C-alpha positions in Angstrom: -13.1 -14.8 3.4 -16.8 -14.1 2.4 -17.4 -12.6 -1.3 -20.3 -9.9 -1.1 -20.5 -8.8 -4.8 -18.8 -9.4 -8.3 -19.0 -7.6 -11.5 -17.4 -7.5 -14.6 -15.2 -4.4 -15.6 -15.4 -3.1 -19.1 -11.9 -4.7 -19.7 -13.1 -8.4 -18.6 -11.3 -8.1 -15.1 -13.3 -9.5 -12.2 -14.1 -7.1 -9.5 -14.9 -8.8 -6.0 -15.8 -7.4 -2.9 -15.4 -9.7 0.4 -15.4 -9.2 4.1 -12.3 -11.0 6.0 -14.1 -10.8 9.9 -14.5 -6.9 10.1 -12.5 -6.4 7.5 -13.9 -5.1 3.9 -11.8 -5.7 0.9 -12.2 -5.9 -3.0 -9.9 -8.9 -5.2 -9.4 -8.0 -8.5 -8.9 -10.9 -11.5 -7.8 -10.8 -14.6 -10.3 -11.4 -17.2 -11.1 -14.9 -18.2 -7.5 -15.5 -16.9 -6.7 -19.6 -17.3 -3.6 -20.4 -14.6 -3.2 -18.8 -11.1 -2.0 -15.6 -11.3 0.4 -13.9 -8.9 -1.1 -11.7 -6.6 0.0 -7.7 -5.7 -1.7 -6.4 -2.3 -2.4 -2.6 -3.3 -2.0 -0.4 -0.2 -3.8 2.6 0.5 -4.2 5.7 3.2 -7.6 4.7 4.4 -11.3 4.8 2.8 -12.2 2.3 0.5 -15.0 3.9 -1.0 -13.4 7.1 -1.2 -10.2 5.8 -3.0 -12.1 3.3 -4.9 -11.7 5.4 -8.6 -7.3 5.3 -7.8 -8.0 1.5 -6.4 -9.8 0.2 -9.9 -7.2 2.1 -11.9 -4.3 0.5 -10.2 -5.6 -3.0 -10.3 -6.8 -2.7 -13.7 -3.7 -1.6 -14.7 -2.0 -4.8 -12.7 -4.6 -7.2 -14.5 -3.8 -6.1 -17.7 -0.1 -7.2 -17.5 -1.5 -10.8 -15.9 -1.6 -10.0 -12.0 -4.2 -10.5 -9.5 -4.7 -7.5 -7.1 -6.2 -7.3 -3.5 -7.0 -4.2 -0.9 -8.0 -4.6 2.3 -9.6 -1.6 4.4 -7.4 -0.3 6.5 -8.5 0.1 10.7 -10.5 3.2 11.5 -11.5 3.9 8.4 -14.2 3.5 5.6 -16.6 2.1 7.9 -14.8 0.4 10.4 -14.6 2.1 14.1 -12.7 5.0 14.8 -10.3 5.0 17.2 -10.2 7.6 19.9 -6.6 7.9 20.3 -6.2 8.0 16.8 -8.6 11.2 16.2 -6.7 13.1 18.8 -3.7 12.5 17.1 -5.3 13.6 14.0 -6.5 16.3 14.7 -3.3 17.6 16.1 -1.9 16.6 12.9 -4.1 18.8 11.2 -3.4 21.8 13.8 0.1 21.9 13.0 -0.2 21.8 9.5 -2.6 24.5 9.2 -0.5 26.6 11.6 2.0 25.7 9.5 3.7 24.4 12.4 6.2 21.4 11.7 4.7 18.1 13.1 6.3 16.6 16.1 7.4 13.0 16.1 5.1 12.5 19.0 2.0 13.0 17.1 3.4 10.9 14.0 4.0 8.2 16.8 0.3 8.2 17.9 -0.7 8.5 14.6 1.4 6.2 12.6 2.2 3.0 15.0 -1.0 2.0 16.5 -1.8 1.8 12.9 0.8 -0.2 11.7 0.6 -2.5 14.9 -3.1 -3.2 13.4 -3.0 -2.9 9.9 0.0 -5.3 9.3 -1.6 -8.5 11.0 -4.8 -7.5 9.1 -2.7 -7.8 5.7 -1.0 -10.8 6.4 -4.7 -12.8 7.8 -5.7 -11.1 4.2 -2.8 -12.8 2.4 -3.3 -15.7 3.8 -7.0 -16.1 2.7 -6.3 -14.7 -0.9 -3.3 -17.5 -1.0 -6.0 -20.0 -0.5 -8.1 -19.8 -3.7 -7.3 -21.0 -6.7 -6.8 -18.3 -9.2 -4.1 -16.8 -7.2 -0.9 -18.1 -6.8 2.8 -17.0 -5.1 4.8 -15.2 -5.4 3.2 -11.5 -3.9 4.0 -7.9 -3.9 3.3 -4.9 -2.3 1.8 -1.5 -4.2 1.5 1.9 -2.3 1.3 3.1 1.0 1.0 3.9 3.9 4.9 3.6 3.5 5.4 2.7 7.0 2.6 -0.3 6.3 4.9 -1.3 3.9 8.0 -1.1 5.2 6.7 -3.7 8.3 5.1 -6.0 6.0 8.6 -6.0 4.0 10.6 -7.1 7.3 7.9 -9.6 8.8 6.3 -11.2 5.5 8.5 -13.8 4.2 5.6 -14.3 1.0 6.2 -10.5 -0.1 9.3 -10.6 -2.8 9.3 -7.3 -3.6 7.7 -3.6 -3.1 6.4 -0.7 -4.7 6.6 1.8 -1.9 4.4 5.2 -2.3 6.6 8.0 -0.1 4.1 10.6 0.8 3.0 9.8 4.3 4.9 10.3 7.6 6.8 7.6 9.5 7.8 7.2 12.9 11.7 7.5 13.3 12.0 4.2 15.1 10.8 3.0 11.8 14.2 4.0 10.4 15.7 0.7 12.1 13.3 -1.7 10.7 13.6 0.0 7.4 17.3 -1.2 7.7 15.8 -4.3 7.6 14.1 -4.7 4.6 16.3 -6.8 2.0 13.7 -7.2 -0.8 14.1 -5.7 -4.2 12.3 -2.2 -3.5 11.3 0.7 -6.0 10.2 4.0 -4.2 8.1 6.7 -5.9 8.4 10.6 -4.6 6.4 13.4 -5.6 9.3 16.1 -5.3 6.8 18.7 -4.3 4.3 16.5 -2.5 2.5 19.3 -0.1 2.3 16.8 2.6 5.7 14.9 2.6 9.1 16.0 3.8 11.0 15.3 1.1 14.1 15.0 2.9 13.0 12.6 5.5 11.6 10.3 2.5 15.1 10.9 0.7 16.8 9.7 4.6 14.2 6.5 4.4 15.7 5.5 0.8 19.3 5.7 2.4 18.2 3.8 4.8 16.5 0.8 3.5 18.6 -2.5 3.5 17.9 -3.8 -0.1 21.0 -4.2 -2.6 18.7 -3.5 -5.2 16.3 -0.1 -4.7 15.6 2.3 -7.2 14.3 5.6 -6.6 11.8 7.0 -9.1 11.7 10.8 -7.8 9.1 13.1 -10.2 7.9 16.5 -10.3 4.5 17.2 -8.7 2.3 17.2 -6.0 0.5 14.4 -3.8 -1.3 13.2 -6.8 0.3 14.0 -9.7 2.2 10.6 -10.1 3.0 10.1 -13.8 0.9 7.6 -15.7 4.2 6.4 -16.9 4.6 5.2 -13.6 2.5 2.6 -13.5 4.4 0.4 -16.6 7.2 0.9 -15.0 5.5 -0.7 -11.9 4.2 -3.9 -14.1 7.7 -4.2 -15.2 9.7 -4.1 -11.8 7.2 -6.1 -10.9 7.5 -8.7 -14.0 11.1 -9.0 -13.1 10.5 -10.5 -9.4 7.1 -12.1 -9.7 6.7 -14.1 -12.3 
């Protein structure tokens, strides 16, 4: 891991950009923390520069509660090389949505499964590097989307103790079997009127999760309308499982 820049934000949080091989990322550390802090991995749909205002806001909120937070760029997003197959799948998805047609399982599989297969090992490599830093300690939480990435991480990564998952992205039907293998505590956010999300599929996915402790927070509004109070509630969720 190589740090490429750093700055202090207005609340004292130290923000550092880094690279891990070809993968760019950002690490936020609580202002002037004197002891190692638990880590929250912040998931997102790709495009660090585009998503930065929302990612930084989530990270500052986590830092205010005493957590470090980190994120990495997804494969094929931002300045990372594009996959021709993924671009074709994305174009097919746009055409289906613009025409008002159902999005086929075949399109979802072509778009999401290769992304999960590549992104999850990268998240695990980033976690290896992050946990070597003296200012970071376990346990580890995962917060955000793409929800299919969160599902796979929750299954294969034993260092993740709890996950706050954002329903709002397509999930291949084959991953419902993986959801049944998830056993860590979960909190799932669902925007009831999310224009790009199949509400019934999100409810079916929540039902499929194998966790004994799982909570669904459904709020009225579209994809970007998550109420601000959910940030505080997310911190309380992690406080129960990461401290």
